[in-house]
C-alpha positions as CSV (number, residue, x, y, z in Angstrom):
1,X,-30.7,7.7,161.5
2,X,-29.1,6.2,158.6
3,X,-26.6,8.8,156.6
4,X,-26.2,6.6,153.3
5,X,-28.8,5.6,150.8
6,X,-28.4,1.9,149.6
7,X,-28.9,0.9,145.9
8,X,-31.7,-1.2,146.9
9,X,-33.5,-1.7,150.3
10,X,-35.3,-4.8,150.8
11,X,-37.7,-5.6,153.7
12,X,-38.5,-9.1,153.9
13,X,-40.4,-10.6,156.9
14,X,-38.7,-9.1,160.0
15,X,-35.5,-8.4,158.1
16,X,-34.2,-5.3,156.4
17,X,-31.4,-5.8,153.8
18,X,-29.4,-3.1,151.9
19,X,-28.0,-4.2,148.7
20,X,-25.1,-2.3,147.1
21,X,-24.1,-2.9,143.6
22,X,-20.6,-1.9,143.1
23,X,-19.5,-1.2,139.8
24,X,-17.1,1.7,140.2
25,X,-14.1,2.3,142.3
26,X,-14.6,2.7,146.1
27,X,-11.8,2.8,148.8
28,X,-11.9,-0.1,151.2
29,X,-12.3,2.4,154.0
30,X,-15.3,3.6,152.4
31,X,-16.8,0.1,152.1
32,X,-16.1,-0.6,155.7
33,X,-17.6,2.5,156.7
34,X,-21.0,2.1,154.8
35,X,-21.1,-1.6,156.0
36,X,-20.8,-0.6,159.5
37,X,-23.4,2.2,159.0
38,X,-25.9,-0.3,157.9
39,X,-25.1,-3.0,160.6
40,X,-25.3,-0.3,163.3
41,X,-28.7,0.6,162.1
42,X,-29.7,-3.1,162.3
43,X,-29.7,-3.5,158.5
44,X,-27.9,-6.4,156.8
45,X,-25.9,-5.6,153.8
46,X,-25.3,-7.5,150.5
47,X,-22.3,-6.3,148.3
48,X,-22.6,-7.2,144.7
49,X,-19.7,-6.4,142.6
50,X,-19.7,-5.5,139.0
51,X,-17.6,-6.8,136.3
52,X,-14.7,-4.5,136.9
53,X,-14.2,-6.5,140.3
54,X,-14.3,-10.0,139.0
55,X,-12.2,-12.5,141.3
56,X,-9.3,-13.3,139.1
57,X,-6.6,-15.3,140.8
58,X,-6.5,-13.5,144.1
59,X,-8.8,-12.8,146.6
60,X,-7.8,-8.9,147.3
61,X,-8.6,-6.9,150.4
62,X,-11.4,-5.1,148.4
63,X,-13.0,-8.7,147.8
64,X,-12.7,-9.4,151.4
65,X,-14.2,-6.1,152.5
66,X,-17.2,-6.8,150.1
67,X,-18.1,-10.4,151.4
68,X,-21.7,-10.7,152.3
69,X,-23.0,-13.2,154.7
70,X,-25.6,-15.2,153.2
71,X,-27.2,-17.6,155.8
72,X,-24.1,-18.9,157.7
73,X,-21.6,-18.4,154.8
74,X,-19.4,-15.4,153.6
75,X,-20.1,-15.1,149.8
76,X,-18.4,-13.0,147.0
77,X,-21.4,-11.9,144.8
78,X,-20.4,-10.7,141.0
79,X,-23.2,-9.7,138.4
80,X,-22.4,-9.3,134.9
81,X,-25.0,-6.9,133.4
82,X,-24.2,-7.9,129.8
83,X,-24.6,-11.6,130.4
84,X,-27.2,-11.1,133.2
85,X,-25.3,-13.7,135.3
86,X,-24.8,-13.7,139.2
87,X,-21.7,-15.7,140.1
88,X,-21.7,-16.6,143.7
89,X,-18.3,-17.8,145.4
90,X,-18.4,-19.4,148.8
91,X,-17.0,-22.0,151.1
92,X,-13.3,-20.4,150.8
93,X,-10.8,-22.5,152.1
94,X,-7.0,-22.0,152.4
95,X,-5.0,-24.7,150.7
96,X,-1.4,-25.7,152.0
97,X,0.2,-23.9,149.0
98,X,-1.3,-20.6,150.3
99,X,-3.9,-20.4,147.2
100,X,-7.4,-20.4,147.9
101,X,-10.1,-22.5,146.6
102,X,-13.7,-22.2,146.8
103,X,-17.2,-23.2,145.4
104,X,-18.7,-21.2,142.4
105,X,-22.1,-21.0,141.2
106,X,-23.3,-19.0,138.2
107,X,-27.0,-18.2,137.8
108,X,-28.4,-16.8,134.7
109,X,-31.8,-14.9,134.9
110,X,-34.0,-18.1,134.9
111,X,-32.0,-19.6,137.8
112,X,-32.1,-16.2,139.5
113,X,-35.7,-16.3,139.8
114,X,-35.8,-19.6,141.5
115,X,-32.8,-18.8,143.9
116,X,-32.9,-17.4,147.5
117,X,-30.1,-15.4,148.7
118,X,-31.7,-15.5,151.9
119,X,-31.9,-19.4,152.5
120,X,-30.4,-21.0,155.4
121,X,-27.1,-22.8,154.9
122,X,-25.2,-24.8,157.3
123,X,-21.3,-25.3,157.7
124,X,-20.2,-28.5,156.8
125,X,-17.1,-29.7,158.7
126,X,-15.0,-31.7,156.2
127,X,-13.5,-35.3,157.3
128,X,-9.7,-34.7,157.8
129,X,-7.3,-37.1,156.0
130,X,-4.5,-36.6,158.7
131,X,-1.9,-38.2,156.7
132,X,-2.6,-35.6,153.7
133,X,-2.9,-32.7,155.9
134,X,0.6,-33.8,157.8
135,X,2.1,-34.0,154.3
136,X,0.6,-30.4,153.5
137,X,1.9,-28.8,156.5
138,X,5.4,-30.4,156.0
139,X,5.6,-29.1,152.5
140,X,4.7,-25.5,153.3
141,X,6.8,-22.9,151.4
142,X,5.5,-19.6,152.2
143,X,7.9,-17.4,154.4
144,X,5.5,-17.2,157.2
145,X,5.1,-21.3,157.0
146,X,8.7,-21.8,157.0
147,X,9.4,-19.4,159.9
148,X,6.5,-21.7,161.9
149,X,8.4,-24.6,161.0
150,X,11.8,-23.3,162.0
151,X,10.3,-22.2,165.6
152,X,9.1,-25.8,165.8
153,X,12.5,-27.1,165.2
154,X,14.4,-24.5,167.5
155,X,12.0,-25.7,170.2
156,X,12.6,-29.3,169.8
157,X,9.3,-30.0,168.0
158,X,7.9,-30.8,164.8
159,X,4.5,-31.2,163.1
160,X,3.9,-34.7,164.3
161,X,4.4,-33.7,167.9
162,X,1.6,-30.8,167.4
163,X,-1.7,-31.3,168.9
164,X,-4.3,-32.7,166.5
165,X,-6.0,-29.2,166.3
166,X,-3.3,-28.0,163.7
167,X,-4.7,-30.3,161.3
168,X,-8.1,-28.9,161.4
169,X,-8.8,-26.6,158.5
170,X,-11.2,-23.7,159.8
171,X,-13.8,-22.5,157.6
172,X,-12.5,-18.9,157.7
173,X,-8.8,-19.8,157.8
174,X,-8.2,-17.7,154.6
175,X,-9.2,-14.6,156.2
176,X,-6.1,-14.4,158.3
177,X,-3.5,-14.8,155.8
178,X,-0.3,-13.0,156.7
179,X,0.8,-11.0,153.6
């Protein structure tokens, strides 16, 4: 039995989805607890953030806790009640300089009526420019990345001698940032 009440409960085909519209402050622990409560009850959950939580320059721990799985992607959903616009951010990727880039889609009311949040999406594996990726890896400047390069040096290795897997950018690599 569910001990929480979603803002909206959608039953579509054989899928039950809780939609949470978060426009006021909520501790991350509570977000995780509510998400786990839904998932343990067999209910998918979609978090939609209000304008107080608009993504600015950094993907915060709160943003990460409220990511929603839409199809095969993790998405950050934000709804502006004044402009009646839903912003969907997806395809997050960690750049070599430590910044996160993503795709952004803004849907007004008309486009929202034609958009399905529940459509299937496929991961695309980007082609790799090994030379460019190598240059990015060599230029890493964060303390964590410098420590990695120092470890390579101490062990008589360098980026060139590392296995090719090092050059692949994983779709969820940005989730494991060491802050």
